[in-house]
N, C-alpha and C positions, 0 to 999 in steps of 0.2 A: 504493500498499500504506500502510495507516495505522500509528500509531507501536505500536499494540497487535498488529497483525499482525506487525509487523518484530520485536518484542520475543519473541514466541512462536517465531517463526522461529529466532531468536539462541537462546533457551532448548531447541530442538528440535535445532538443527544445530551450535551452537558447542560447543567442545571445553572440557573440564573446565577450570577456571581461567582459560578465555581472558578476556581484557581488550580491551574494544572502547572506543576514545575516542568521546565525543559531540561535536556542535556547541557545547558549552559548555567552556570550557578548564578544565582540571582536575576534570572530570567524566568518569567512565568507568563503563561496565558491565562486571560479572563475571560469569561463568556459575559458580555454585557446584554443585560434584557432588553426587552422592547420599552421604548420610552417616548412618549408624545408623538407617536406615528412613525418613528423611525424603527425599522426592524433590529431583532437582536443582530449583536456584531461581537467579534473577538477583539480584544486589545491586548497589548504587551503591557506587562508590568514590571519594572526594574525595582527591585527591593533587595537589599543586603540580606547574604545568608549567615547563618551560624556554622560552626563547625560541622554539625550534623546535616546541612542542608537546607534548612528550615527557614522561611522567612522570618526576618528580625523585627519589622516593623508590621504594624495591622495592614496598612496601604502603603504602597510604594508609588513610584512614578508612573502614570497610565499613558501609555503612548497608543492613540488611536490610528495613527498614519505615517507614511512615511516622510510626509511633510513636518510633521511634529516631530519625528524622530531627528530629522535634519536640524531643525531649530534648537530642538534640546542638545545636540552634539555641538552646536555653535556655542552655546551658552556655557557649556560643560569645558569647552577649551578655552575659555576666556582665562587668561594668567592672573588677572584681578580676582577671579572667583577661587582659584587655588590658593592666593595669597589671604584672602579672607577666610577659607576653610583652617589654614594653618594658624591665624590669629587666633581662631574661635577655639582650636585644640588647645592652646596655649592657656586660656582662661577659664573653658569648661573643666568639669570634674569628668574622671574618666568613666567610661560607660561599659558594663560587660553584658553581653548577651546569653542567655540561657534559655533554649527552647529546644523540644526534641520532636522527633515524630517521623514517621516513614510517608511519602506520598508517591504516587504513581507518576513516572518521568516520562514526558514528552520528547522523544528523540527528535533533534534538529540537525 
């Protein structure tokens, strides 16, 4: 079965808001429900993972199209953003993530 066929199957058979892990750590697929006349669709969620591969945040960055991905990539590659994150690391207390669980992996 091809990736496109498996994506179509997930769109058809997945539950609303179902999150499916992919073979890329930190990248998940989400089935978005029908909303205000728009049909159900799939989205990518970027969410940091723990050592066990589970998402560390309740909701990550949701990407609904290639153009959104390109814009987010442009923003993330801004050197000022990297500097801001470093500055925040210096002043914020250190956090640890502990979450376990096994999930069905979507191979890409």
